[in-house]
N, CA, C and O atoms as a Maestro MAE file, in Angstrom:
{
 s_m_m2io_version
 :::
 2.0.0
}

f_m_ct {
 s_m_title
 :::
 protein
 m_atom[272] {
  # First column is atom index #
  i_m_mmod_type
  r_m_x_coord
  r_m_y_coord
  r_m_z_coord
  i_m_residue_number
  s_m_chain_name
  s_m_pdb_residue_name
  s_m_pdb_atom_name
  i_m_atomic_number
  :::
  1 25 0.845 -1.200 0.127 1 A "UNK " " N  " 7
  2 3 -0.115 -0.068 0.109 1 A "UNK " " CA " 6
  3 2 0.935 1.189 0.007 1 A "UNK " " C  " 6
  4 15 0.717 2.097 -0.795 1 A "UNK " " O  " 8
  5 25 1.856 1.193 0.691 2 A "UNK " " N  " 7
  6 3 2.803 2.370 0.936 2 A "UNK " " CA " 6
  7 2 3.651 2.639 -0.362 2 A "UNK " " C  " 6
  8 15 4.029 3.768 -0.676 2 A "UNK " " O  " 8
  9 25 3.895 1.594 -1.026 3 A "UNK " " N  " 7
  10 3 4.652 1.555 -2.186 3 A "UNK " " CA " 6
  11 2 3.653 2.145 -3.393 3 A "UNK " " C  " 6
  12 15 3.982 3.042 -4.170 3 A "UNK " " O  " 8
  13 25 2.440 1.496 -3.386 4 A "UNK " " N  " 7
  14 3 1.426 2.139 -4.236 4 A "UNK " " CA " 6
  15 2 1.292 3.598 -4.201 4 A "UNK " " C  " 6
  16 15 1.447 4.265 -5.225 4 A "UNK " " O  " 8
  17 25 1.007 4.132 -3.044 5 A "UNK " " N  " 7
  18 3 0.707 5.468 -2.575 5 A "UNK " " CA " 6
  19 2 1.899 6.519 -2.449 5 A "UNK " " C  " 6
  20 15 1.730 7.714 -2.205 5 A "UNK " " O  " 8
  21 25 2.936 5.994 -2.619 6 A "UNK " " N  " 7
  22 3 4.173 7.063 -2.535 6 A "UNK " " CA " 6
  23 2 3.946 8.329 -2.999 6 A "UNK " " C  " 6
  24 15 3.561 8.488 -4.158 6 A "UNK " " O  " 8
  25 25 4.129 9.249 -2.264 7 A "UNK " " N  " 7
  26 3 4.026 10.741 -2.714 7 A "UNK " " CA " 6
  27 2 2.396 11.117 -2.824 7 A "UNK " " C  " 6
  28 15 2.030 12.060 -3.527 7 A "UNK " " O  " 8
  29 25 1.663 10.476 -2.234 8 A "UNK " " N  " 7
  30 3 0.253 10.980 -2.251 8 A "UNK " " CA " 6
  31 2 -0.304 10.487 -0.827 8 A "UNK " " C  " 6
  32 15 0.169 9.638 -0.072 8 A "UNK " " O  " 8
  33 25 -1.488 11.305 -0.688 9 A "UNK " " N  " 7
  34 3 -2.055 10.854 0.875 9 A "UNK " " CA " 6
  35 2 -2.734 9.624 0.888 9 A "UNK " " C  " 6
  36 15 -3.337 9.268 -0.125 9 A "UNK " " O  " 8
  37 25 -2.717 8.862 1.995 10 A "UNK " " N  " 7
  38 3 -3.053 7.657 2.259 10 A "UNK " " CA " 6
  39 2 -4.332 7.897 3.221 10 A "UNK " " C  " 6
  40 15 -4.174 8.682 4.155 10 A "UNK " " O  " 8
  41 25 -5.486 7.323 3.066 11 A "UNK " " N  " 7
  42 3 -6.766 7.328 3.680 11 A "UNK " " CA " 6
  43 2 -7.028 6.158 4.510 11 A "UNK " " C  " 6
  44 15 -6.226 5.225 4.483 11 A "UNK " " O  " 8
  45 25 -8.032 6.114 5.221 12 A "UNK " " N  " 7
  46 3 -8.595 4.787 5.971 12 A "UNK " " CA " 6
  47 2 -9.086 4.020 4.926 12 A "UNK " " C  " 6
  48 15 -8.816 2.820 4.962 12 A "UNK " " O  " 8
  49 25 -9.837 4.502 3.877 13 A "UNK " " N  " 7
  50 3 -10.406 3.686 2.698 13 A "UNK " " CA " 6
  51 2 -9.354 2.921 2.099 13 A "UNK " " C  " 6
  52 15 -9.538 1.745 1.784 13 A "UNK " " O  " 8
  53 25 -7.921 3.694 1.865 14 A "UNK " " N  " 7
  54 3 -6.765 2.802 1.338 14 A "UNK " " CA " 6
  55 2 -6.451 1.755 2.170 14 A "UNK " " C  " 6
  56 15 -6.354 0.609 1.731 14 A "UNK " " O  " 8
  57 25 -6.281 2.037 3.345 15 A "UNK " " N  " 7
  58 3 -6.034 1.029 4.423 15 A "UNK " " CA " 6
  59 2 -6.884 -0.237 4.586 15 A "UNK " " C  " 6
  60 15 -6.437 -1.363 4.805 15 A "UNK " " O  " 8
  61 25 -8.209 0.115 4.443 16 A "UNK " " N  " 7
  62 3 -9.136 -1.089 4.384 16 A "UNK " " CA " 6
  63 2 -9.167 -1.768 3.246 16 A "UNK " " C  " 6
  64 15 -9.441 -2.968 3.240 16 A "UNK " " O  " 8
  65 25 -8.834 -0.947 1.916 17 A "UNK " " N  " 7
  66 3 -8.823 -1.795 0.699 17 A "UNK " " CA " 6
  67 2 -7.580 -2.535 0.623 17 A "UNK " " C  " 6
  68 15 -7.620 -3.662 0.130 17 A "UNK " " O  " 8
  69 25 -6.395 -2.026 1.074 18 A "UNK " " N  " 7
  70 3 -5.199 -3.108 1.118 18 A "UNK " " CA " 6
  71 2 -5.301 -4.153 2.075 18 A "UNK " " C  " 6
  72 15 -4.555 -5.120 1.923 18 A "UNK " " O  " 8
  73 25 -6.171 -4.132 3.131 19 A "UNK " " N  " 7
  74 3 -6.322 -5.225 4.054 19 A "UNK " " CA " 6
  75 2 -7.205 -6.219 3.428 19 A "UNK " " C  " 6
  76 15 -7.011 -7.420 3.614 19 A "UNK " " O  " 8
  77 25 -8.220 -5.757 2.653 20 A "UNK " " N  " 7
  78 3 -9.092 -6.690 1.993 20 A "UNK " " CA " 6
  79 2 -8.449 -7.435 0.934 20 A "UNK " " C  " 6
  80 15 -8.576 -8.657 0.864 20 A "UNK " " O  " 8
  81 25 -7.711 -6.715 0.041 21 A "UNK " " N  " 7
  82 3 -6.959 -7.384 -0.976 21 A "UNK " " CA " 6
  83 2 -6.075 -8.554 -0.274 21 A "UNK " " C  " 6
  84 15 -6.143 -9.679 -0.770 21 A "UNK " " O  " 8
  85 25 -5.344 -8.362 0.729 22 A "UNK " " N  " 7
  86 3 -4.587 -9.365 1.235 22 A "UNK " " CA " 6
  87 2 -5.415 -10.403 1.890 22 A "UNK " " C  " 6
  88 15 -5.109 -11.576 1.675 22 A "UNK " " O  " 8
  89 25 -6.368 -10.149 2.618 23 A "UNK " " N  " 7
  90 3 -7.151 -11.308 3.321 23 A "UNK " " CA " 6
  91 2 -8.167 -11.805 2.457 23 A "UNK " " C  " 6
  92 15 -8.512 -12.959 2.707 23 A "UNK " " O  " 8
  93 25 -8.743 -11.236 1.498 24 A "UNK " " N  " 7
  94 3 -9.869 -11.641 0.713 24 A "UNK " " CA " 6
  95 2 -11.073 -11.652 1.716 24 A "UNK " " C  " 6
  96 15 -12.000 -12.414 1.442 24 A "UNK " " O  " 8
  97 25 -11.139 -11.048 2.611 25 A "UNK " " N  " 7
  98 3 -12.378 -10.844 3.597 25 A "UNK " " CA " 6
  99 2 -12.561 -9.461 3.795 25 A "UNK " " C  " 6
  100 15 -11.567 -8.737 3.730 25 A "UNK " " O  " 8
  101 25 -13.857 -8.893 4.065 26 A "UNK " " N  " 7
  102 3 -14.387 -7.749 4.485 26 A "UNK " " CA " 6
  103 2 -13.639 -7.300 5.715 26 A "UNK " " C  " 6
  104 15 -13.751 -7.980 6.735 26 A "UNK " " O  " 8
  105 25 -12.717 -5.977 5.715 27 A "UNK " " N  " 7
  106 3 -12.024 -5.505 6.965 27 A "UNK " " CA " 6
  107 2 -12.592 -4.334 7.514 27 A "UNK " " C  " 6
  108 15 -12.261 -3.945 8.635 27 A "UNK " " O  " 8
  109 25 -13.563 -3.638 6.698 28 A "UNK " " N  " 7
  110 3 -14.138 -2.390 7.206 28 A "UNK " " CA " 6
  111 2 -14.629 -2.195 8.647 28 A "UNK " " C  " 6
  112 15 -14.341 -1.281 9.420 28 A "UNK " " O  " 8
  113 25 -15.536 -3.387 8.869 29 A "UNK " " N  " 7
  114 3 -16.163 -3.268 10.191 29 A "UNK " " CA " 6
  115 2 -15.130 -3.424 11.283 29 A "UNK " " C  " 6
  116 15 -15.261 -2.731 12.292 29 A "UNK " " O  " 8
  117 25 -14.049 -4.317 11.177 30 A "UNK " " N  " 7
  118 3 -13.073 -4.525 11.998 30 A "UNK " " CA " 6
  119 2 -12.202 -3.300 12.274 30 A "UNK " " C  " 6
  120 15 -11.839 -3.017 13.416 30 A "UNK " " O  " 8
  121 25 -11.880 -2.590 11.210 31 A "UNK " " N  " 7
  122 3 -10.878 -1.345 11.274 31 A "UNK " " CA " 6
  123 2 -11.751 -0.291 12.041 31 A "UNK " " C  " 6
  124 15 -11.266 0.311 12.999 31 A "UNK " " O  " 8
  125 25 -12.877 -0.094 11.675 32 A "UNK " " N  " 7
  126 3 -13.890 1.073 12.129 32 A "UNK " " CA " 6
  127 2 -13.808 0.745 13.695 32 A "UNK " " C  " 6
  128 15 -13.382 1.538 14.535 32 A "UNK " " O  " 8
  129 25 -14.329 -0.679 13.985 33 A "UNK " " N  " 7
  130 3 -14.413 -0.943 15.483 33 A "UNK " " CA " 6
  131 2 -12.963 -0.612 16.227 33 A "UNK " " C  " 6
  132 15 -12.942 0.087 17.240 33 A "UNK " " O  " 8
  133 25 -11.827 -1.134 15.681 34 A "UNK " " N  " 7
  134 3 -10.576 -0.823 16.341 34 A "UNK " " CA " 6
  135 2 -10.267 0.628 16.407 34 A "UNK " " C  " 6
  136 15 -9.582 1.082 17.323 34 A "UNK " " O  " 8
  137 25 -10.750 1.360 15.465 35 A "UNK " " N  " 7
  138 3 -10.377 2.918 15.593 35 A "UNK " " CA " 6
  139 2 -11.307 3.668 16.552 35 A "UNK " " C  " 6
  140 15 -10.946 4.732 17.054 35 A "UNK " " O  " 8
  141 25 -12.567 3.092 16.823 36 A "UNK " " N  " 7
  142 3 -13.463 3.654 18.020 36 A "UNK " " CA " 6
  143 2 -13.087 3.118 19.297 36 A "UNK " " C  " 6
  144 15 -13.144 3.826 20.303 36 A "UNK " " O  " 8
  145 25 -12.686 1.859 19.339 37 A "UNK " " N  " 7
  146 3 -12.135 1.243 20.689 37 A "UNK " " CA " 6
  147 2 -10.715 0.493 20.666 37 A "UNK " " C  " 6
  148 15 -10.537 -0.724 20.599 37 A "UNK " " O  " 8
  149 25 -9.670 1.590 20.743 38 A "UNK " " N  " 7
  150 3 -8.272 0.977 20.428 38 A "UNK " " CA " 6
  151 2 -7.513 -0.154 21.611 38 A "UNK " " C  " 6
  152 15 -6.391 -0.657 21.572 38 A "UNK " " O  " 8
  153 25 -8.468 -0.285 22.502 39 A "UNK " " N  " 7
  154 3 -7.807 -1.179 23.664 39 A "UNK " " CA " 6
  155 2 -7.897 -2.646 23.068 39 A "UNK " " C  " 6
  156 15 -8.575 -2.891 22.069 39 A "UNK " " O  " 8
  157 25 -7.218 -3.534 23.700 40 A "UNK " " N  " 7
  158 3 -7.482 -4.832 23.418 40 A "UNK " " CA " 6
  159 2 -8.910 -5.256 23.921 40 A "UNK " " C  " 6
  160 15 -9.287 -4.918 25.043 40 A "UNK " " O  " 8
  161 25 -9.761 -6.055 23.014 41 A "UNK " " N  " 7
  162 3 -10.935 -6.417 23.442 41 A "UNK " " CA " 6
  163 2 -11.000 -7.412 24.655 41 A "UNK " " C  " 6
  164 15 -10.219 -8.363 24.700 41 A "UNK " " O  " 8
  165 25 -11.952 -7.190 25.658 42 A "UNK " " N  " 7
  166 3 -11.958 -8.019 26.865 42 A "UNK " " CA " 6
  167 2 -12.233 -9.550 26.524 42 A "UNK " " C  " 6
  168 15 -11.708 -10.361 27.287 42 A "UNK " " O  " 8
  169 25 -12.917 -9.991 25.577 43 A "UNK " " N  " 7
  170 3 -13.008 -11.142 25.081 43 A "UNK " " CA " 6
  171 2 -11.614 -11.743 24.570 43 A "UNK " " C  " 6
  172 15 -11.387 -12.944 24.714 43 A "UNK " " O  " 8
  173 25 -10.805 -10.996 24.049 44 A "UNK " " N  " 7
  174 3 -9.623 -11.544 23.538 44 A "UNK " " CA " 6
  175 2 -8.782 -11.577 24.602 44 A "UNK " " C  " 6
  176 15 -8.111 -12.605 24.697 44 A "UNK " " O  " 8
  177 25 -8.612 -10.629 25.538 45 A "UNK " " N  " 7
  178 3 -7.915 -10.675 26.614 45 A "UNK " " CA " 6
  179 2 -8.106 -11.886 27.446 45 A "UNK " " C  " 6
  180 15 -7.152 -12.596 27.764 45 A "UNK " " O  " 8
  181 25 -9.485 -12.161 27.850 46 A "UNK " " N  " 7
  182 3 -9.847 -13.302 28.469 46 A "UNK " " CA " 6
  183 2 -9.564 -14.661 27.953 46 A "UNK " " C  " 6
  184 15 -9.164 -15.570 28.680 46 A "UNK " " O  " 8
  185 25 -9.756 -14.767 26.829 47 A "UNK " " N  " 7
  186 3 -9.267 -15.955 25.801 47 A "UNK " " CA " 6
  187 2 -7.742 -16.334 26.060 47 A "UNK " " C  " 6
  188 15 -7.321 -17.473 26.263 47 A "UNK " " O  " 8
  189 25 -7.065 -15.266 26.019 48 A "UNK " " N  " 7
  190 3 -5.528 -15.653 25.799 48 A "UNK " " CA " 6
  191 2 -4.710 -15.219 27.210 48 A "UNK " " C  " 6
  192 15 -3.493 -15.396 27.260 48 A "UNK " " O  " 8
  193 25 -5.294 -14.757 28.126 49 A "UNK " " N  " 7
  194 3 -4.644 -14.400 29.234 49 A "UNK " " CA " 6
  195 2 -3.916 -15.646 29.965 49 A "UNK " " C  " 6
  196 15 -2.799 -15.525 30.469 49 A "UNK " " O  " 8
  197 25 -4.569 -16.722 29.976 50 A "UNK " " N  " 7
  198 3 -4.287 -17.943 30.594 50 A "UNK " " CA " 6
  199 2 -3.350 -18.760 29.615 50 A "UNK " " C  " 6
  200 15 -2.782 -19.788 29.985 50 A "UNK " " O  " 8
  201 25 -3.233 -18.258 28.397 51 A "UNK " " N  " 7
  202 3 -2.309 -19.004 27.468 51 A "UNK " " CA " 6
  203 2 -0.799 -18.749 27.693 51 A "UNK " " C  " 6
  204 15 0.142 -19.437 27.297 51 A "UNK " " O  " 8
  205 25 -0.780 -17.732 28.339 52 A "UNK " " N  " 7
  206 3 0.787 -17.204 28.552 52 A "UNK " " CA " 6
  207 2 1.390 -17.818 29.610 52 A "UNK " " C  " 6
  208 15 0.791 -17.698 30.679 52 A "UNK " " O  " 8
  209 25 2.595 -18.557 29.619 53 A "UNK " " N  " 7
  210 3 3.232 -19.290 30.717 53 A "UNK " " CA " 6
  211 2 3.829 -18.136 31.718 53 A "UNK " " C  " 6
  212 15 4.399 -17.110 31.347 53 A "UNK " " O  " 8
  213 25 3.576 -18.525 33.037 54 A "UNK " " N  " 7
  214 3 4.055 -17.574 33.952 54 A "UNK " " CA " 6
  215 2 5.399 -17.437 33.998 54 A "UNK " " C  " 6
  216 15 6.067 -18.422 33.682 54 A "UNK " " O  " 8
  217 25 6.104 -16.164 34.409 55 A "UNK " " N  " 7
  218 3 7.370 -15.994 34.214 55 A "UNK " " CA " 6
  219 2 8.063 -16.747 35.550 55 A "UNK " " C  " 6
  220 15 7.486 -16.622 36.630 55 A "UNK " " O  " 8
  221 25 9.100 -17.401 35.482 56 A "UNK " " N  " 7
  222 3 9.710 -17.994 36.423 56 A "UNK " " CA " 6
  223 2 10.349 -17.057 37.430 56 A "UNK " " C  " 6
  224 15 10.914 -16.094 36.913 56 A "UNK " " O  " 8
  225 25 10.384 -17.122 38.674 57 A "UNK " " N  " 7
  226 3 11.075 -16.273 39.619 57 A "UNK " " CA " 6
  227 2 12.474 -16.800 39.626 57 A "UNK " " C  " 6
  228 15 12.661 -17.980 39.923 57 A "UNK " " O  " 8
  229 25 13.635 -15.880 39.271 58 A "UNK " " N  " 7
  230 3 14.874 -16.363 39.356 58 A "UNK " " CA " 6
  231 2 15.389 -16.515 40.748 58 A "UNK " " C  " 6
  232 15 16.440 -17.124 40.951 58 A "UNK " " O  " 8
  233 25 14.643 -15.949 41.781 59 A "UNK " " N  " 7
  234 3 15.025 -16.159 42.985 59 A "UNK " " CA " 6
  235 2 14.699 -17.613 43.488 59 A "UNK " " C  " 6
  236 15 15.363 -18.209 44.336 59 A "UNK " " O  " 8
  237 25 13.870 -17.974 43.010 60 A "UNK " " N  " 7
  238 3 13.284 -19.367 43.524 60 A "UNK " " CA " 6
  239 2 13.634 -20.618 42.511 60 A "UNK " " C  " 6
  240 15 13.536 -21.798 42.848 60 A "UNK " " O  " 8
  241 25 14.029 -20.196 41.306 61 A "UNK " " N  " 7
  242 3 14.005 -21.183 40.124 61 A "UNK " " CA " 6
  243 2 15.643 -21.867 40.219 61 A "UNK " " C  " 6
  244 15 15.892 -22.941 39.671 61 A "UNK " " O  " 8
  245 25 16.549 -21.192 40.881 62 A "UNK " " N  " 7
  246 3 17.917 -21.826 40.750 62 A "UNK " " CA " 6
  247 2 18.468 -21.724 42.360 62 A "UNK " " C  " 6
  248 15 18.250 -20.765 43.101 62 A "UNK " " O  " 8
  249 25 19.161 -22.832 42.681 63 A "UNK " " N  " 7
  250 3 19.782 -22.791 44.019 63 A "UNK " " CA " 6
  251 2 20.872 -21.626 44.134 63 A "UNK " " C  " 6
  252 15 21.599 -21.396 43.168 63 A "UNK " " O  " 8
  253 25 20.968 -20.995 45.154 64 A "UNK " " N  " 7
  254 3 22.025 -19.970 45.167 64 A "UNK " " CA " 6
  255 2 23.385 -20.594 45.584 64 A "UNK " " C  " 6
  256 15 23.480 -21.463 46.452 64 A "UNK " " O  " 8
  257 25 24.436 -20.070 44.883 65 A "UNK " " N  " 7
  258 3 25.740 -20.751 45.098 65 A "UNK " " CA " 6
  259 2 26.381 -19.980 46.243 65 A "UNK " " C  " 6
  260 15 26.127 -18.798 46.470 65 A "UNK " " O  " 8
  261 25 27.279 -20.767 46.990 66 A "UNK " " N  " 7
  262 3 27.882 -20.054 48.038 66 A "UNK " " CA " 6
  263 2 29.211 -19.631 47.578 66 A "UNK " " C  " 6
  264 15 29.922 -20.263 46.797 66 A "UNK " " O  " 8
  265 25 29.478 -18.531 48.118 67 A "UNK " " N  " 7
  266 3 30.755 -17.861 47.603 67 A "UNK " " CA " 6
  267 2 31.744 -17.693 48.855 67 A "UNK " " C  " 6
  268 15 31.384 -17.213 49.930 67 A "UNK " " O  " 8
  269 25 33.044 -18.153 48.573 68 A "UNK " " N  " 7
  270 3 34.091 -18.221 49.714 68 A "UNK " " CA " 6
  271 2 34.241 -16.900 50.247 68 A "UNK " " C  " 6
  272 15 35.024 -16.693 51.173 68 A "UNK " " O  " 8
  :::
 }
 m_bond[271] {
  # First column is bond index #
  i_m_from
  i_m_to
  i_m_order
  :::
  1 1 2 1
  2 2 3 1
  3 3 4 2
  4 3 5 1
  5 5 6 1
  6 6 7 1
  7 7 8 2
  8 7 9 1
  9 9 10 1
  10 10 11 1
  11 11 12 2
  12 11 13 1
  13 13 14 1
  14 14 15 1
  15 15 16 2
  16 15 17 1
  17 17 18 1
  18 18 19 1
  19 19 20 2
  20 19 21 1
  21 21 22 1
  22 22 23 1
  23 23 24 2
  24 23 25 1
  25 25 26 1
  26 26 27 1
  27 27 28 2
  28 27 29 1
  29 29 30 1
  30 30 31 1
  31 31 32 2
  32 31 33 1
  33 33 34 1
  34 34 35 1
  35 35 36 2
  36 35 37 1
  37 37 38 1
  38 38 39 1
  39 39 40 2
  40 39 41 1
  41 41 42 1
  42 42 43 1
  43 43 44 2
  44 43 45 1
  45 45 46 1
  46 46 47 1
  47 47 48 2
  48 47 49 1
  49 49 50 1
  50 50 51 1
  51 51 52 2
  52 51 53 1
  53 53 54 1
  54 54 55 1
  55 55 56 2
  56 55 57 1
  57 57 58 1
  58 58 59 1
  59 59 60 2
  60 59 61 1
  61 61 62 1
  62 62 63 1
  63 63 64 2
  64 63 65 1
  65 65 66 1
  66 66 67 1
  67 67 68 2
  68 67 69 1
  69 69 70 1
  70 70 71 1
  71 71 72 2
  72 71 73 1
  73 73 74 1
  74 74 75 1
  75 75 76 2
  76 75 77 1
  77 77 78 1
  78 78 79 1
  79 79 80 2
  80 79 81 1
  81 81 82 1
  82 82 83 1
  83 83 84 2
  84 83 85 1
  85 85 86 1
  86 86 87 1
  87 87 88 2
  88 87 89 1
  89 89 90 1
  90 90 91 1
  91 91 92 2
  92 91 93 1
  93 93 94 1
  94 94 95 1
  95 95 96 2
  96 95 97 1
  97 97 98 1
  98 98 99 1
  99 99 100 2
  100 99 101 1
  101 101 102 1
  102 102 103 1
  103 103 104 2
  104 103 105 1
  105 105 106 1
  106 106 107 1
  107 107 108 2
  108 107 109 1
  109 109 110 1
  110 110 111 1
  111 111 112 2
  112 111 113 1
  113 113 114 1
  114 114 115 1
  115 115 116 2
  116 115 117 1
  117 117 118 1
  118 118 119 1
  119 119 120 2
  120 119 121 1
  121 121 122 1
  122 122 123 1
  123 123 124 2
  124 123 125 1
  125 125 126 1
  126 126 127 1
  127 127 128 2
  128 127 129 1
  129 129 130 1
  130 130 131 1
  131 131 132 2
  132 131 133 1
  133 133 134 1
  134 134 135 1
  135 135 136 2
  136 135 137 1
  137 137 138 1
  138 138 139 1
  139 139 140 2
  140 139 141 1
  141 141 142 1
  142 142 143 1
  143 143 144 2
  144 143 145 1
  145 145 146 1
  146 146 147 1
  147 147 148 2
  148 147 149 1
  149 149 150 1
  150 150 151 1
  151 151 152 2
  152 151 153 1
  153 153 154 1
  154 154 155 1
  155 155 156 2
  156 155 157 1
  157 157 158 1
  158 158 159 1
  159 159 160 2
  160 159 161 1
  161 161 162 1
  162 162 163 1
  163 163 164 2
  164 163 165 1
  165 165 166 1
  166 166 167 1
  167 167 168 2
  168 167 169 1
  169 169 170 1
  170 170 171 1
  171 171 172 2
  172 171 173 1
  173 173 174 1
  174 174 175 1
  175 175 176 2
  176 175 177 1
  177 177 178 1
  178 178 179 1
  179 179 180 2
  180 179 181 1
  181 181 182 1
  182 182 183 1
  183 183 184 2
  184 183 185 1
  185 185 186 1
  186 186 187 1
  187 187 188 2
  188 187 189 1
  189 189 190 1
  190 190 191 1
  191 191 192 2
  192 191 193 1
  193 193 194 1
  194 194 195 1
  195 195 196 2
  196 195 197 1
  197 197 198 1
  198 198 199 1
  199 199 200 2
  200 199 201 1
  201 201 202 1
  202 202 203 1
  203 203 204 2
  204 203 205 1
  205 205 206 1
  206 206 207 1
  207 207 208 2
  208 207 209 1
  209 209 210 1
  210 210 211 1
  211 211 212 2
  212 211 213 1
  213 213 214 1
  214 214 215 1
  215 215 216 2
  216 215 217 1
  217 217 218 1
  218 218 219 1
  219 219 220 2
  220 219 221 1
  221 221 222 1
  222 222 223 1
  223 223 224 2
  224 223 225 1
  225 225 226 1
  226 226 227 1
  227 227 228 2
  228 227 229 1
  229 229 230 1
  230 230 231 1
  231 231 232 2
  232 231 233 1
  233 233 234 1
  234 234 235 1
  235 235 236 2
  236 235 237 1
  237 237 238 1
  238 238 239 1
  239 239 240 2
  240 239 241 1
  241 241 242 1
  242 242 243 1
  243 243 244 2
  244 243 245 1
  245 245 246 1
  246 246 247 1
  247 247 248 2
  248 247 249 1
  249 249 250 1
  250 250 251 1
  251 251 252 2
  252 251 253 1
  253 253 254 1
  254 254 255 1
  255 255 256 2
  256 255 257 1
  257 257 258 1
  258 258 259 1
  259 259 260 2
  260 259 261 1
  261 261 262 1
  262 262 263 1
  263 263 264 2
  264 263 265 1
  265 265 266 1
  266 266 267 1
  267 267 268 2
  268 267 269 1
  269 269 270 1
  270 270 271 1
  271 271 272 2
  :::
 }
}
């Protein structure tokens, strides 16, 4: 899209058109919703929040070495 529009203005409809040509699916509703509600949707956050492994605490995951 950027290469095609070099030197000219790029608008929202250009972005939507480029996304639709890449995905072969309508993207207008998604993009407009994203612009009005830019945060991560709660249903997405709830679905994937448990998919992330907890970060190990380095204090408890390895024994401390004694130093002379």
